[in-house]
PDB file with one MODEL, atoms N, CA, C and O in Angstrom:
MODEL        1
ATOM      1  N   MET A   1       0.782 -56.012 -26.652  1.00  0.00           N
ATOM      2  CA  MET A   1       0.848 -57.111 -27.614  1.00  0.00           C
ATOM      3  C   MET A   1       0.083 -58.292 -27.004  1.00  0.00           C
ATOM      4  O   MET A   1       0.349 -58.712 -25.878  1.00  0.00           O
ATOM      5  N   ASP A   2      -0.849 -58.801 -27.761  1.00  0.00           N
ATOM      6  CA  ASP A   2      -1.626 -59.931 -27.247  1.00  0.00           C
ATOM      7  C   ASP A   2      -0.984 -61.256 -27.670  1.00  0.00           C
ATOM      8  O   ASP A   2      -0.017 -61.290 -28.430  1.00  0.00           O
ATOM      9  N   TRP A   3      -1.557 -62.340 -27.149  1.00  0.00           N
ATOM     10  CA  TRP A   3      -0.970 -63.669 -27.382  1.00  0.00           C
ATOM     11  C   TRP A   3      -1.048 -64.093 -28.839  1.00  0.00           C
ATOM     12  O   TRP A   3      -0.154 -64.787 -29.324  1.00  0.00           O
ATOM     13  N   ASN A   4      -2.096 -63.693 -29.544  1.00  0.00           N
ATOM     14  CA  ASN A   4      -2.213 -64.069 -30.962  1.00  0.00           C
ATOM     15  C   ASN A   4      -1.092 -63.449 -31.784  1.00  0.00           C
ATOM     16  O   ASN A   4      -0.492 -64.115 -32.628  1.00  0.00           O
ATOM     17  N   THR A   5      -0.814 -62.182 -31.538  1.00  0.00           N
ATOM     18  CA  THR A   5       0.264 -61.511 -32.268  1.00  0.00           C
ATOM     19  C   THR A   5       1.614 -62.124 -31.926  1.00  0.00           C
ATOM     20  O   THR A   5       2.442 -62.364 -32.805  1.00  0.00           O
ATOM     21  N   LEU A   6       1.821 -62.371 -30.655  1.00  0.00           N
ATOM     22  CA  LEU A   6       3.081 -62.983 -30.231  1.00  0.00           C
ATOM     23  C   LEU A   6       3.268 -64.358 -30.857  1.00  0.00           C
ATOM     24  O   LEU A   6       4.370 -64.695 -31.291  1.00  0.00           O
ATOM     25  N   THR A   7       2.210 -65.149 -30.909  1.00  0.00           N
ATOM     26  CA  THR A   7       2.276 -66.491 -31.507  1.00  0.00           C
ATOM     27  C   THR A   7       2.574 -66.410 -33.001  1.00  0.00           C
ATOM     28  O   THR A   7       3.404 -67.162 -33.512  1.00  0.00           O
ATOM     29  N   LEU A   8       1.898 -65.500 -33.701  1.00  0.00           N
ATOM     30  CA  LEU A   8       2.127 -65.367 -35.142  1.00  0.00           C
ATOM     31  C   LEU A   8       3.536 -64.873 -35.450  1.00  0.00           C
ATOM     32  O   LEU A   8       4.162 -65.337 -36.403  1.00  0.00           O
ATOM     33  N   VAL A   9       4.036 -63.942 -34.655  1.00  0.00           N
ATOM     34  CA  VAL A   9       5.401 -63.453 -34.864  1.00  0.00           C
ATOM     35  C   VAL A   9       6.407 -64.562 -34.602  1.00  0.00           C
ATOM     36  O   VAL A   9       7.377 -64.709 -35.346  1.00  0.00           O
ATOM     37  N   THR A  10       6.188 -65.336 -33.559  1.00  0.00           N
ATOM     38  CA  THR A  10       7.090 -66.448 -33.248  1.00  0.00           C
ATOM     39  C   THR A  10       7.087 -67.485 -34.366  1.00  0.00           C
ATOM     40  O   THR A  10       8.148 -67.964 -34.767  1.00  0.00           O
ATOM     41  N   LEU A  11       5.922 -67.829 -34.865  1.00  0.00           N
ATOM     42  CA  LEU A  11       5.842 -68.785 -35.971  1.00  0.00           C
ATOM     43  C   LEU A  11       6.518 -68.242 -37.226  1.00  0.00           C
ATOM     44  O   LEU A  11       7.194 -68.984 -37.940  1.00  0.00           O
ATOM     45  N   ALA A  12       6.341 -66.969 -37.493  1.00  0.00           N
ATOM     46  CA  ALA A  12       6.970 -66.369 -38.673  1.00  0.00           C
ATOM     47  C   ALA A  12       8.491 -66.384 -38.554  1.00  0.00           C
ATOM     48  O   ALA A  12       9.192 -66.682 -39.521  1.00  0.00           O
ATOM     49  N   VAL A  13       8.996 -66.061 -37.367  1.00  0.00           N
ATOM     50  CA  VAL A  13      10.451 -66.032 -37.167  1.00  0.00           C
ATOM     51  C   VAL A  13      11.044 -67.431 -37.324  1.00  0.00           C
ATOM     52  O   VAL A  13      12.060 -67.609 -37.995  1.00  0.00           O
ATOM     53  N   PHE A  14      10.404 -68.422 -36.700  1.00  0.00           N
ATOM     54  CA  PHE A  14      10.933 -69.784 -36.819  1.00  0.00           C
ATOM     55  C   PHE A  14      10.752 -70.339 -38.235  1.00  0.00           C
ATOM     56  O   PHE A  14      11.596 -71.102 -38.706  1.00  0.00           O
ATOM     57  N   GLY A  15       9.690 -69.976 -38.906  1.00  0.00           N
ATOM     58  CA  GLY A  15       9.510 -70.394 -40.294  1.00  0.00           C
ATOM     59  C   GLY A  15      10.587 -69.819 -41.193  1.00  0.00           C
ATOM     60  O   GLY A  15      11.140 -70.517 -42.043  1.00  0.00           O
ATOM     61  N   PHE A  16      10.881 -68.543 -41.000  1.00  0.00           N
ATOM     62  CA  PHE A  16      11.933 -67.900 -41.785  1.00  0.00           C
ATOM     63  C   PHE A  16      13.292 -68.515 -41.480  1.00  0.00           C
ATOM     64  O   PHE A  16      14.080 -68.765 -42.392  1.00  0.00           O
ATOM     65  N   ALA A  17      13.572 -68.760 -40.194  1.00  0.00           N
ATOM     66  CA  ALA A  17      14.841 -69.378 -39.810  1.00  0.00           C
ATOM     67  C   ALA A  17      14.973 -70.774 -40.420  1.00  0.00           C
ATOM     68  O   ALA A  17      16.051 -71.149 -40.881  1.00  0.00           O
ATOM     69  N   GLY A  18      13.891 -71.535 -40.427  1.00  0.00           N
ATOM     70  CA  GLY A  18      13.916 -72.865 -41.038  1.00  0.00           C
ATOM     71  C   GLY A  18      14.192 -72.798 -42.527  1.00  0.00           C
ATOM     72  O   GLY A  18      14.943 -73.613 -43.064  1.00  0.00           O
ATOM     73  N   LEU A  19      13.585 -71.827 -43.195  1.00  0.00           N
ATOM     74  CA  LEU A  19      13.815 -71.651 -44.628  1.00  0.00           C
ATOM     75  C   LEU A  19      15.273 -71.304 -44.902  1.00  0.00           C
ATOM     76  O   LEU A  19      15.881 -71.856 -45.819  1.00  0.00           O
ATOM     77  N   VAL A  20      15.831 -70.398 -44.118  1.00  0.00           N
ATOM     78  CA  VAL A  20      17.230 -70.014 -44.300  1.00  0.00           C
ATOM     79  C   VAL A  20      18.155 -71.208 -44.080  1.00  0.00           C
ATOM     80  O   VAL A  20      19.107 -71.405 -44.835  1.00  0.00           O
ATOM     81  N   VAL A  21      17.877 -72.000 -43.053  1.00  0.00           N
ATOM     82  CA  VAL A  21      18.711 -73.174 -42.764  1.00  0.00           C
ATOM     83  C   VAL A  21      18.642 -74.174 -43.914  1.00  0.00           C
ATOM     84  O   VAL A  21      19.672 -74.707 -44.327  1.00  0.00           O
ATOM     85  N   MET A  22      17.451 -74.437 -44.434  1.00  0.00           N
ATOM     86  CA  MET A  22      17.307 -75.392 -45.539  1.00  0.00           C
ATOM     87  C   MET A  22      18.022 -74.900 -46.797  1.00  0.00           C
ATOM     88  O   MET A  22      18.659 -75.692 -47.492  1.00  0.00           O
ATOM     89  N   LEU A  23      17.924 -73.614 -47.095  1.00  0.00           N
ATOM     90  CA  LEU A  23      18.626 -73.064 -48.260  1.00  0.00           C
ATOM     91  C   LEU A  23      20.137 -73.141 -48.075  1.00  0.00           C
ATOM     92  O   LEU A  23      20.865 -73.425 -49.026  1.00  0.00           O
ATOM     93  N   LEU A  24      20.609 -72.891 -46.867  1.00  0.00           N
ATOM     94  CA  LEU A  24      22.040 -72.972 -46.591  1.00  0.00           C
ATOM     95  C   LEU A  24      22.554 -74.400 -46.721  1.00  0.00           C
ATOM     96  O   LEU A  24      23.637 -74.624 -47.261  1.00  0.00           O
ATOM     97  N   ILE A  25      21.789 -75.361 -46.232  1.00  0.00           N
ATOM     98  CA  ILE A  25      22.174 -76.765 -46.358  1.00  0.00           C
ATOM     99  C   ILE A  25      22.231 -77.181 -47.828  1.00  0.00           C
ATOM    100  O   ILE A  25      23.168 -77.856 -48.253  1.00  0.00           O
ATOM    101  N   GLY A  26      21.224 -76.773 -48.598  1.00  0.00           N
ATOM    102  CA  GLY A  26      21.226 -77.094 -50.029  1.00  0.00           C
ATOM    103  C   GLY A  26      22.416 -76.488 -50.749  1.00  0.00           C
ATOM    104  O   GLY A  26      23.022 -77.129 -51.608  1.00  0.00           O
ATOM    105  N   PHE A  27      22.753 -75.245 -50.400  1.00  0.00           N
ATOM    106  CA  PHE A  27      23.906 -74.602 -51.028  1.00  0.00           C
ATOM    107  C   PHE A  27      25.198 -75.314 -50.658  1.00  0.00           C
ATOM    108  O   PHE A  27      26.051 -75.532 -51.518  1.00  0.00           O
ATOM    109  N   LEU A  28      25.351 -75.676 -49.394  1.00  0.00           N
ATOM    110  CA  LEU A  28      26.579 -76.343 -48.956  1.00  0.00           C
ATOM    111  C   LEU A  28      26.729 -77.724 -49.586  1.00  0.00           C
ATOM    112  O   LEU A  28      27.848 -78.170 -49.841  1.00  0.00           O
ATOM    113  N   ARG A  29      25.615 -78.401 -49.837  1.00  0.00           N
ATOM    114  CA  ARG A  29      25.696 -79.712 -50.497  1.00  0.00           C
ATOM    115  C   ARG A  29      26.128 -79.582 -51.961  1.00  0.00           C
ATOM    116  O   ARG A  29      26.768 -80.488 -52.496  1.00  0.00           O
ATOM    117  N   GLN A  30      25.787 -78.472 -52.609  1.00  0.00           N
ATOM    118  CA  GLN A  30      26.146 -78.275 -54.010  1.00  0.00           C
ATOM    119  C   GLN A  30      27.488 -77.574 -54.176  1.00  0.00           C
ATOM    120  O   GLN A  30      27.985 -77.451 -55.296  1.00  0.00           O
ATOM    121  N   LEU A  31      28.074 -77.118 -53.094  1.00  0.00           N
ATOM    122  CA  LEU A  31      29.312 -76.354 -53.168  1.00  0.00           C
ATOM    123  C   LEU A  31      30.475 -77.114 -53.815  1.00  0.00           C
ATOM    124  O   LEU A  31      31.175 -76.524 -54.638  1.00  0.00           O
ATOM    125  N   PRO A  32      30.722 -78.396 -53.488  1.00  0.00           N
ATOM    126  CA  PRO A  32      31.839 -79.098 -54.161  1.00  0.00           C
ATOM    127  C   PRO A  32      31.659 -79.177 -55.684  1.00  0.00           C
ATOM    128  O   PRO A  32      32.623 -79.022 -56.435  1.00  0.00           O
ATOM    129  N   GLU A  33      30.432 -79.416 -56.128  1.00  0.00           N
ATOM    130  CA  GLU A  33      30.171 -79.469 -57.569  1.00  0.00           C
ATOM    131  C   GLU A  33      30.388 -78.101 -58.210  1.00  0.00           C
ATOM    132  O   GLU A  33      30.908 -78.011 -59.322  1.00  0.00           O
ATOM    133  N   LEU A  34      29.996 -77.051 -57.523  1.00  0.00           N
ATOM    134  CA  LEU A  34      30.187 -75.696 -58.029  1.00  0.00           C
ATOM    135  C   LEU A  34      31.669 -75.353 -58.136  1.00  0.00           C
ATOM    136  O   LEU A  34      32.100 -74.764 -59.127  1.00  0.00           O
ATOM    137  N   VAL A  35      32.446 -75.717 -57.128  1.00  0.00           N
ATOM    138  CA  VAL A  35      33.888 -75.454 -57.146  1.00  0.00           C
ATOM    139  C   VAL A  35      34.543 -76.230 -58.284  1.00  0.00           C
ATOM    140  O   VAL A  35      35.415 -75.702 -58.975  1.00  0.00           O
ATOM    141  N   ARG A  36      34.128 -77.476 -58.480  1.00  0.00           N
ATOM    142  CA  ARG A  36      34.673 -78.295 -59.570  1.00  0.00           C
ATOM    143  C   ARG A  36      34.366 -77.665 -60.931  1.00  0.00           C
ATOM    144  O   ARG A  36      35.228 -77.634 -61.809  1.00  0.00           O
ATOM    145  N   ALA A  37      33.141 -77.163 -61.106  1.00  0.00           N
ATOM    146  CA  ALA A  37      32.763 -76.551 -62.373  1.00  0.00           C
ATOM    147  C   ALA A  37      33.548 -75.260 -62.616  1.00  0.00           C
ATOM    148  O   ALA A  37      33.956 -74.983 -63.744  1.00  0.00           O
ATOM    149  N   VAL A  38      33.758 -74.478 -61.568  1.00  0.00           N
ATOM    150  CA  VAL A  38      34.529 -73.240 -61.720  1.00  0.00           C
ATOM    151  C   VAL A  38      35.967 -73.561 -62.096  1.00  0.00           C
ATOM    152  O   VAL A  38      36.558 -72.865 -62.922  1.00  0.00           O
ATOM    153  N   ARG A  39      36.534 -74.597 -61.506  1.00  0.00           N
ATOM    154  CA  ARG A  39      37.912 -74.990 -61.854  1.00  0.00           C
ATOM    155  C   ARG A  39      37.999 -75.457 -63.302  1.00  0.00           C
ATOM    156  O   ARG A  39      38.970 -75.155 -63.997  1.00  0.00           O
ATOM    157  N   GLU A  40      36.991 -76.191 -63.755  1.00  0.00           N
ATOM    158  CA  GLU A  40      36.994 -76.647 -65.152  1.00  0.00           C
ATOM    159  C   GLU A  40      36.908 -75.471 -66.105  1.00  0.00           C
ATOM    160  O   GLU A  40      37.595 -75.452 -67.126  1.00  0.00           O
ATOM    161  N   VAL A  41      36.085 -74.501 -65.792  1.00  0.00           N
ATOM    162  CA  VAL A  41      35.970 -73.311 -66.646  1.00  0.00           C
ATOM    163  C   VAL A  41      37.279 -72.536 -66.640  1.00  0.00           C
ATOM    164  O   VAL A  41      37.743 -72.075 -67.683  1.00  0.00           O
ATOM    165  N   LYS A  42      37.870 -72.396 -65.465  1.00  0.00           N
ATOM    166  CA  LYS A  42      39.147 -71.684 -65.355  1.00  0.00           C
ATOM    167  C   LYS A  42      40.238 -72.386 -66.159  1.00  0.00           C
ATOM    168  O   LYS A  42      41.021 -71.734 -66.850  1.00  0.00           O
ATOM    169  N   ASP A  43      40.289 -73.721 -66.068  1.00  0.00           N
ATOM    170  CA  ASP A  43      41.284 -74.486 -66.830  1.00  0.00           C
ATOM    171  C   ASP A  43      41.031 -74.367 -68.328  1.00  0.00           C
ATOM    172  O   ASP A  43      41.976 -74.244 -69.108  1.00  0.00           O
ATOM    173  N   ALA A  44      39.768 -74.402 -68.734  1.00  0.00           N
ATOM    174  CA  ALA A  44      39.446 -74.321 -70.159  1.00  0.00           C
ATOM    175  C   ALA A  44      39.798 -72.943 -70.725  1.00  0.00           C
ATOM    176  O   ALA A  44      40.313 -72.844 -71.839  1.00  0.00           O
ATOM    177  N   LEU A  45      39.530 -71.913 -69.985  1.00  0.00           N
ATOM    178  CA  LEU A  45      39.814 -70.563 -70.478  1.00  0.00           C
ATOM    179  C   LEU A  45      41.298 -70.230 -70.403  1.00  0.00           C
ATOM    180  O   LEU A  45      41.810 -69.476 -71.229  1.00  0.00           O
ATOM    181  N   GLY A  46      41.981 -70.784 -69.423  1.00  0.00           N
ATOM    182  CA  GLY A  46      43.395 -70.484 -69.244  1.00  0.00           C
ATOM    183  C   GLY A  46      44.317 -71.433 -69.970  1.00  0.00           C
ATOM    184  O   GLY A  46      45.536 -71.261 -69.940  1.00  0.00           O
ATOM    185  N   GLY A  47      43.755 -72.430 -70.621  1.00  0.00           N
ATOM    186  CA  GLY A  47      44.593 -73.409 -71.304  1.00  0.00           C
ATOM    187  C   GLY A  47      45.409 -74.220 -70.334  1.00  0.00           C
ATOM    188  O   GLY A  47      46.558 -74.566 -70.609  1.00  0.00           O
ATOM    189  N   GLY A  48      44.812 -74.527 -69.188  1.00  0.00           N
ATOM    190  CA  GLY A  48      45.518 -75.249 -68.131  1.00  0.00           C
ATOM    191  C   GLY A  48      45.759 -76.697 -68.487  1.00  0.00           C
ATOM    192  O   GLY A  48      45.306 -77.192 -69.519  1.00  0.00           O
ATOM    193  N   ILE A  49      46.473 -77.357 -67.619  1.00  0.00           N
ATOM    194  CA  ILE A  49      46.774 -78.778 -67.795  1.00  0.00           C
ATOM    195  C   ILE A  49      45.508 -79.583 -67.556  1.00  0.00           C
ATOM    196  O   ILE A  49      44.787 -79.364 -66.582  1.00  0.00           O
ATOM    197  N   GLU A  50      45.254 -80.514 -68.460  1.00  0.00           N
ATOM    198  CA  GLU A  50      44.063 -81.354 -68.308  1.00  0.00           C
ATOM    199  C   GLU A  50      44.282 -82.372 -67.207  1.00  0.00           C
ATOM    200  O   GLU A  50      45.365 -82.940 -67.068  1.00  0.00           O
ATOM    201  N   ARG A  51      43.231 -82.593 -66.425  1.00  0.00           N
ATOM    202  CA  ARG A  51      43.292 -83.584 -65.344  1.00  0.00           C
ATOM    203  C   ARG A  51      42.486 -84.802 -65.729  1.00  0.00           C
ATOM    204  O   ARG A  51      41.524 -84.722 -66.492  1.00  0.00           O
ATOM    205  N   GLU A  52      42.897 -85.926 -65.187  1.00  0.00           N
ATOM    206  CA  GLU A  52      42.184 -87.166 -65.492  1.00  0.00           C
ATOM    207  C   GLU A  52      41.106 -87.419 -64.484  1.00  0.00           C
ATOM    208  O   GLU A  52      40.397 -88.421 -64.577  1.00  0.00           O
TER     209      GLU A  52
ENDMDL
END
């Protein structure tokens, strides 16, 4: 394995890791809103008690 291949593989691995981290951060930031929406749907379908 030469240095060019090693460099390209290293860049690809870190690029992929960076993409995964950014997607995970975005998902975690939207998680409270997603949980709130799921609870609202569950309450609406189940005829639950309305919250203020």
